[in-house]
Every structure is written in structure tokens, then in C-alpha cells.
N, C-alpha and C positions, 0 to 999 in steps of 0.2 A: 500463571503464564506458562504455557507448554509450547516448546519449540522442537520441531523435527526438521533436520536439514541434511543435505549432502552438498557436494560442490556445485550442483546445478539446480537444486530445488530447496526452497525453504517454506515450511508450513508453521505458522505461529497461531495458536489459539489462546485468547485471553478472555477470562470472565471478569468483566469490569464491575459488575454487581450481580446480585442474585438473578440467575436466569438470563442475563444479558451477555452475549458472547460476540467477540470480534475475531474473525478468521482472516489471516493474511497469507496468501499463497503466491509465491513467485517461482515461475517455471523458467529457468534460464537455459534449459537443455534444448537440444535440437529435435526432441521428440515430444509427442503429446503425453501429458500427464493426467492422471485421473484422481479425483478426490471423492470418496464415498463417506457420508456421515448421516447417521440417523437423526431425523428431525420430526417431532410429532406435530399434531394439528394445532397445538396451543401456541405456536410461534408464527410471527410474521418475518419474512426474509427479505433482505436487501442485498443485492449482489452488484458490485461496482467493478467493471472491467476497465482498469486504468489503461492498459495497453494490451494488444494482442487480440485473441478471440477465444470465446468459451462456448461450449455446448452443454446445456443442462438437459439431462435425460430423465423421463418420468414414466411410471407405470411399466417398469421393466423394459424400457426402451421403445415403447409403442408410440410415444411422441416426445418431442424435444423443442427447446427454445435455443436459438443462437443469440449470443450476446456479443456484439462487435466491440471493437476498440472505442473507448470513451463512451460507453453506454451502460445503463443501469437497469437491472431487472428487479421488480418487486413481486413477491409471491405471497399470497394470502388466501388460505383455504381452511376455515375452521371445521370443515366437514370431513377432512381426510388428512392423513399424514403425508408430508411432502419431503421425503428424505433427499439429501443432496447427493446427486450423482452427476458430477461435472467433469467434462474433458477440457483441459486447458492446452491449447496449441503452444508450439514453441514460442519462447520469449513473451509469455503472457503473465500479467500481474493482476491479481484479483483480491479485492477486499469485500468481505461479507459481514453484515450485521444481522444477528439473530436475536430477536427480542420478543418476549411473551406478549401475546395479543392484549391481555388484560393490562399489562404495564403500558403498552403503546396507546391503548384507548385512554388511559388516565392522563397521558400527556396532552390530549386534545379534548378532554371532557367538556370544556366550556366552549369549544369551537368545532363541535361535531359537523356542522354544516360546511365548515371550511374544508375538511377532508371528506370528500363526497362519499367514499366507500365506508365511512364510519356512521353514516346516517342509520337511523333505527331500522329502516326497511331494507338496508343492504348489508348491515354489519355481520350477518351470519352467512353471507354468500361469498363465493370465491372471487378473487380479484387478482388480475395480472397486469403489470405495466412495464413496458420497455421503452426507455427514453434516453436522450442524450445527456451526458454529464455536462453541467454548465461549467464555465471557467472557474467560478468561485468554489464549486464542489471539487473541481480538479485540484485546486490549491490545497484544500483540507485533506484530500486523499493522498496527495504527495507528502504532506506533513505527517500523515499516519504511517507512511512507508519509511520516510527519512526524517528521523528526529534525533536530537542529541540531548538526552535527558538522563539524569541520575536514575539508577535502577529502582530506587525507592519510590519514585514518583511517576514511573512509566505508565502504570495502570490508571492513575488519576488523569494523566495527560491524554491517554487514549479514550478514556470515558468522556472527557470534555469534548474531544474532537468528534466522537461518535454522535453525541447530541447536536453538535454544531452541524454535522453532515446531514442529520435528519431534518433540522430546521431549514437548511438550504434546499434539500430535496423537495420540500413542500412549499417553499416560499414562492409566491406568485409575482412578487415585485421585481421587475427587470432592473430597478435602480438600487437594489439592495447593496449596501456597503460601498457605494461610490465615493462618499466623502471619506470614509474610513480608509479605503485602499484604492485610490484612483488608478494607480499604476496597473493593478492586476485585473481591473474590469476590462481592459483592452486585451481581448483574446490573443491578438497578434503578439503582444509582449509576453504573455504566458507561454506561447509556443516557442518564442525565441529563448526564454529562460530554460525551458525543457530541452531545447536543442543544445544549449550550452552545457547542461548537465550530461547529456548523451555524449557530447564531444569529449569532455574531460574523462568520462568513464572509458570510452573507447580508446583513449590515449593515456590511460592512467600511468603507464610506465614512463612516458615522456609527455606530460600535459603541456598545452600551450600556456603562455603567460596571459595575464588578465587583459592586456591591451589587444593581443592577438585574438583572444577568445571573443572579446567585445566586437572587434572588427568582423569576425567570421559570422556572428549572429546578427549583426546590424544594430547594436546598442552602444551607447557610450558607457564608459567604465562605471560611472555613478549609478546608472540605471541597472546595469548588470549586477553590481554588488547588492543594491537595495532589493531588486526583484528576486535574486537568488536567496537572500536572507528571508524574505517574506514567504517564499514557496517552500524552501527546504529547511528553514530554521537555523541556518548556519552559513558561514562564509564559503566561497567556492572551494578553497583548499582545505578548510576544516572538514567540509563534507567529503571531499575526495579522500582525505586521510582516513576517515571512518569507513568509507566504502572499501578502500584498499585493505584495511585491516580485516574487515568482515569477509572480503573475498579471500584473503590469505588464510583466514581461519577455516573457511570451508575447504580450501585446497588441502590444507594440512589434515583435516578430518577425513578427506577422501582416501588418504594413504598412498596416493599415486605420485607424490612429489616429496623430495626432501627439503630441508629448510633453505638451502642455497637456491634451489630451483624456484621455490615459492617467492623468495625475496626478489629474484630477477623478474619474475612475472609481474610483480606489482611495482617495479621501478627502483629497486635498491641495488646499487652497484656492488655493495659489499654485504656480507652476511651480518657483520657487526652492526651496521646501520639498521638493517631490517629487524634484528633481534631487539635492539634498543627501542625501536618504534613499536614493535609488537608488545613489549613489556610495558611501555607507557600506556598502551590502550587496555591491555588485559591483565596487567599485574603479574605476569609470568612469562617465561621464555617460550618460544615456539616448540622447542624440544620437550619441555615439561608439559606443555599443553597437549602435544601429540600423545605423550605417554599416558596422560590422564584420560584422554578421549578413548584410547584403545582399551584401557582398563575399565 
């Protein structure tokens, strides 16, 4: 698992099994960010724009695809390499799955007619698809961005979610998972939970209480708590704690703020409280972490 980040951009690349990669790119800056990565013709690519807007450039910029907020792009061309050259606009989150075509074919070997571009007469031809992300896919994507797992099982967790995402991408049934997760089939509820997450992040220094938050997004507390747990894998304030610590870590790494300033930015009135919280999360103090990152 390789991670590159600064205070406003995080790029994480994880190889979950041989040849199968997950890329997560979060551009929190006010500028457009670019990612360039070599990909040969043996891969099929799935790009999920969770929020914001992306532009994929090909053939030295001679043509491009725009992928809008909550849309997914599938790229498949066994005849030529398709290196990633993507521009992410401000406040854009992107998750990409890169999987060898042979491995992908094996997943559907008994159902080739179900995935129409895997048919014998089409499997060697290029294929592109740009479609909306469904509410159930959005849930899995958010879980892949926001999860609270021990380091030793993160790769296993992401691998499972990647395969779940692929199954949902190709699932034709509009009734999938209704019995399992009736709350989240309602897209309006999913949007309310996302809004609740955005609210606590925007006000992380002084977040609203649960009742106030529930009132603001139009849900009762029980549905807010259950829905938040289902989408983000944690309670509202456990999620916020992890987000604040990650944000603080990136601020410290930027070298632009001292420990007191970072603590205030994430809502701690005293340095001692911030230091204790940071140590609880990362096992070291902010000062020692900063020294280690510099070295």
C-alpha cells in the first residue's frame, strides 16, 4: 500500500492481489490536480468520480472524456495501451480499479452473454462506458474512502469492497439488496447522510450535536445513526475524530503550522487535549510525528 499526500491531496495505491490495483485520489485543493500513470493494454479500467469532476486525456491530449460528479467511466481496449492522464478539478474524489483483462474475463467466464462486451465476437474490440453511479455503488465507494480498520486487514477489506463494487456495477436488478439494506435503497436518505457528513466536516472545530444534525438533514436520530454507520462504517463522532486526526496529520506534514495552530484548526482548545488525541490515534505525539516526517 503506497500513499503520497500533502495537506490538500492524497494519492493511495493498493495492490490487493496480483495485478489488481485500487487507486484513491482526493484533491482537496482549490486547483486542478493531474495524475499520470502508465497502464498497458492488458488492463481494464474502472474510474469512479465520487464527487467533483475529472477529465481523462488520451493520445497526447487529442481527445478526452469528461467524468462528472457521481459518474463512472469504464475503459477497455486490448489493442492499445491506455495510460491514465487525468485532471481532477478542485474538491474531487476519484477511485479507480485496474484489473487485468484475463482476470476480469475469468470472473464472468460462465456468464459471458451477461456482460455483452465479453462475447466472443466483441472481446477483442475496444469498449467505453460512462454511466451514473447507483446509490448502492455510492455506499461502497464511500466505505472505500472512509473506513476504520486495523492496518493488518485494510488490504483484505479493500479487496472485498472492490469485488463488491464490480458486482454492483454490472448488476441489472433494480431490486438488489432491498431486503438487506432497505434504508439505503432510498437515494434521498443516502443524500441526507452524505449531507450530514459534509456538515460535520465543514464544522469540525465546533460540530453540531446529533439532534441538531438530524434536524438539519431531515432525519430522526435513529435513522441518522444507522444510516451513517452503514455508509461510513462508524458512528458520526468516531468518523469525525478519524477525519480530524487525518486532517491534522496532513497539516503537520505540510510544515505550515505548529502543533498549537493545528490543534485549534481541528477543534481543540488546548494543545494538551490535541496531543492526547493525536497520540491515541497514531501512537506518537504531533511533535515527534513532524520530526519523523521531516527526516
